[in-house]
C-alpha positions in Angstrom: 120.2 78.0 42.4 117.4 77.1 44.9 115.5 78.8 46.3 115.0 80.3 43.1 118.0 82.8 43.9 119.8 85.4 40.6 123.8 85.9 40.8 124.1 88.8 40.0 127.4 89.7 38.5 126.6 93.2 36.6 124.8 94.4 39.7 127.5 93.9 41.9 130.7 95.7 42.0 133.7 94.1 43.7 136.1 96.6 44.9 139.1 96.9 47.5 138.4 99.4 50.8 141.8 100.3 52.2 144.8 100.2 49.6 147.0 98.1 52.1 144.3 95.8 51.7 144.1 95.3 48.1 147.1 93.8 47.3 145.6 90.9 49.6 143.1 88.4 47.3 142.1 86.1 50.1 138.3 87.6 51.3 136.3 85.9 47.5 133.1 87.7 47.3 129.3 86.8 46.1 126.2 88.6 45.8 122.7 86.3 45.9 119.1 88.2 44.9 116.5 86.5 47.4 114.3 88.2 46.4 113.7 91.6 44.1 114.5 93.7 47.3 116.1 91.5 49.4 120.2 90.2 48.9 122.9 87.7 50.9 126.3 89.4 50.5 128.5 86.7 51.5 132.9 86.8 51.5 134.7 84.0 51.9 138.3 84.2 53.9 141.1 82.1 52.0 144.5 82.1 54.2 144.6 80.3 57.2 144.6 82.7 59.5 143.2 81.9 63.0 139.1 84.2 62.5 138.1 85.8 66.3 134.8 87.5 64.5 133.2 89.3 62.0 132.5 93.0 61.4 129.8 94.0 59.0 130.0 97.9 58.2 128.6 100.3 56.3 129.5 103.7 55.9 131.1 103.7 58.9 128.5 101.8 61.4 128.9 98.8 61.8 126.4 96.8 61.0 126.6 93.7 62.5 129.7 91.7 64.2 129.9 88.5 65.7 133.2 85.8 67.2 132.3 83.1 65.3 136.0 81.7 63.5 134.6 80.9 60.3 136.4 82.1 57.3 132.3 82.9 56.2 131.2 85.1 57.0 127.1 86.8 55.0 124.8 89.6 55.5 121.3 90.1 54.7 120.7 93.0 52.8 116.9 94.5 51.9 115.5 98.0 51.1 116.3 98.0 47.5 116.3 99.0 45.1 117.0 101.8 47.1 118.0 101.9 50.8 119.8 98.9 51.2 121.9 100.1 48.1 125.8 101.5 48.7 128.8 100.4 50.4 129.2 97.3 52.9 133.1 96.4 53.9 133.5 92.8 55.6 135.6 92.5 57.6 136.7 89.4 59.7 138.3 89.8 62.7 142.0 88.3 62.6 145.7 89.8 63.6 145.9 91.7 61.6 142.5 92.4 60.2 141.7 92.0 57.0 138.4 93.6 54.8 137.0 93.8 51.7 134.6 96.4 50.6 131.2 95.1 48.5 129.7 98.0 46.4 125.2 96.6 45.4 125.3 99.0 42.7 121.5 100.0 41.3 120.6 103.0 39.0 119.3 106.2 40.4 116.0 106.0 42.1 115.3 110.1 41.8 113.1 111.2 44.5 110.7 114.9 44.7 111.5 116.6 47.3 107.7 118.3 47.0 105.3 116.7 44.0 103.8 120.3 44.2 105.5 123.5 44.2 104.2 126.7 44.9 105.2 130.2 44.2 104.0 133.8 43.8 104.4 135.9 39.9 107.1 138.0 40.5 108.9 135.9 43.0 111.4 132.6 42.7 110.3 129.5 42.5 112.3 126.1 43.9 111.6 122.7 42.9 114.8 120.3 44.1 114.8 115.8 43.5 117.1 113.8 45.3 118.5 110.1 45.0 119.7 108.5 48.0 120.3 105.5 45.8 124.5 103.7 45.0 126.1 104.9 42.9 126.2 108.5 43.0 124.3 110.4 40.2 127.0 111.5 37.6 124.4 114.0 35.5 121.7 115.7 36.4 118.3 117.2 33.9 115.7 119.6 34.2 113.2 119.3 31.4 109.3 122.0 30.7 106.2 119.6 30.5 104.1 122.1 28.5 101.4 121.1 25.7 103.8 122.4 23.3 105.6 118.9 24.6 108.7 118.5 26.0 111.1 121.3 26.3 115.3 121.0 27.7 116.3 122.9 30.4 119.4 125.1 30.8 121.7 126.7 32.8 122.4 129.3 29.4 118.9 128.5 28.5 117.6 132.0 29.5 118.8 134.4 32.8 116.0 133.0 34.4 116.1 129.2 34.6 119.4 128.5 37.8 120.0 124.8 38.1 122.1 124.0 40.5 123.5 120.0 40.8 125.3 118.7 44.0 125.9 114.7 44.5 122.8 113.4 45.4 120.5 116.6 45.0 119.7 119.2 42.2 117.6 122.4 42.7 116.0 124.4 39.6 115.0 128.4 41.0 113.5 130.1 38.3 113.4 133.7 38.8 110.8 135.7 37.6 107.3 133.4 38.2 105.3 134.1 35.0 101.8 132.8 35.5 101.0 132.6 31.4 104.2 130.3 31.2 105.4 129.2 34.4 103.2 127.2 35.6 103.3 123.4 33.9 104.4 120.3 35.3 108.4 120.1 34.7 110.3 116.5 35.0 114.6 115.9 36.6 116.5 112.7 35.6 119.4 111.8 36.9 121.9 109.3 35.9 124.5 107.4 36.9 127.0 104.3 34.9 124.0 101.9 36.1 120.9 103.8 34.0 118.4 107.0 33.9 115.2 107.8 36.0 113.2 111.0 36.6 110.4 112.6 38.8 107.9 115.1 37.8 107.4 118.0 40.3 104.8 119.9 39.5 105.0 124.5 39.5 101.6 126.1 41.0 101.8 129.9 40.2 99.8 132.1 42.2 98.2 136.0 41.2 100.0 138.6 42.8 96.6 139.3 44.7 96.7 135.8 46.1 98.1 137.1 49.0 95.8 139.6 50.1 92.5 137.4 49.5 92.5 136.9 53.5 93.3 140.6 54.0 90.4 141.4 51.3 88.1 138.7 53.2 88.5 139.1 56.9 87.5 143.1 55.7 84.0 142.3 54.0 82.8 139.6 56.9 83.0 142.7 58.6 82.1 145.3 56.7 79.1 143.1 56.6 78.8 142.9 59.9 78.8 147.0 61.5 76.6 147.1 58.5 74.7 143.9 59.7 74.8 145.8 63.4 74.0 149.4 61.6 70.1 148.1 60.4 69.3 146.1 64.1 70.2 149.4 65.6 67.8 151.5 63.6 65.2 149.6 63.3 65.4 149.5 67.2 65.2 151.9 68.4 62.3 154.0 67.4 59.8 150.8 69.3 62.5 151.6 72.4 61.1 155.2 71.6 57.4 154.2 71.0 57.5 151.0 73.9 59.3 154.0 75.9 56.5 156.6 76.0 53.9 154.4 76.9 55.8 153.7 79.7 55.8 157.3 80.5 52.2 158.3 80.0 51.0 155.2 82.2 53.3 155.9 85.5 51.9 159.8 85.0 48.7 158.0 85.4 48.9 155.8 87.8 50.0 158.8 90.0 46.8 160.9 88.6 44.7 158.4 89.8 46.6 158.0 93.6 46.4 161.8 94.2 43.1 161.6 93.2 41.9 159.2 95.8 44.1 161.0 97.7 42.5 164.3 98.0 39.1 163.0 98.2 39.4 160.9 101.3 41.1 164.5 102.8 37.6 165.9 101.7 35.5 163.0 103.7 37.6 163.4 106.8 
């Protein structure tokens, strides 16, 4: 086991790809972990056939292709245990082509869609978990984590709970949310043939009036602004009236003095 490689046959399942190829035993496969997150897949064509190249595929997508004539082909898998898991096909370009499917299998890698979901009282809360690892999750389950302990949720446990699971995704819907009874942590668990794993989603339930707070805040700001303007205008008007009266009196005095001087000039003449 050079380079500290660990052979894990229990984790790697080898299956035939197409039915016509299942009767062909000439491809031997192997898998070696380089690190916790990387693996090397090897396919060895033992039959005496002319090889014009190799092709690695996953999910119908070509990952690697060459024109090497060797009877051995390898591929480096990364992103384990989640992204790298799945079904790989090693294909020898011969006449006809021969191939085998290599299943890189891991236990479920379950993740919440959002760490915290929000909902208003009386509405429906939606919690989602998913797993993109291989093989797919065969069983999903949900639990409430409250101060009273952990309680399993089932479709029949209450009319308010509805669970819909399909493959690698599960959705929990909680109808008619209640701020006292539903604001908790919820755990989603996924199980496949290699084990089980879960994740936690927190549900925050807002008051029925929560949607009105922004509107009430705007109304309050408008009321305060109008009040300030009203008080300012009311205090400013008496001062302006006094100033206007003083200006008018001064103007009259100025005009009276001017007329008096004019009259004196006429009398002197």
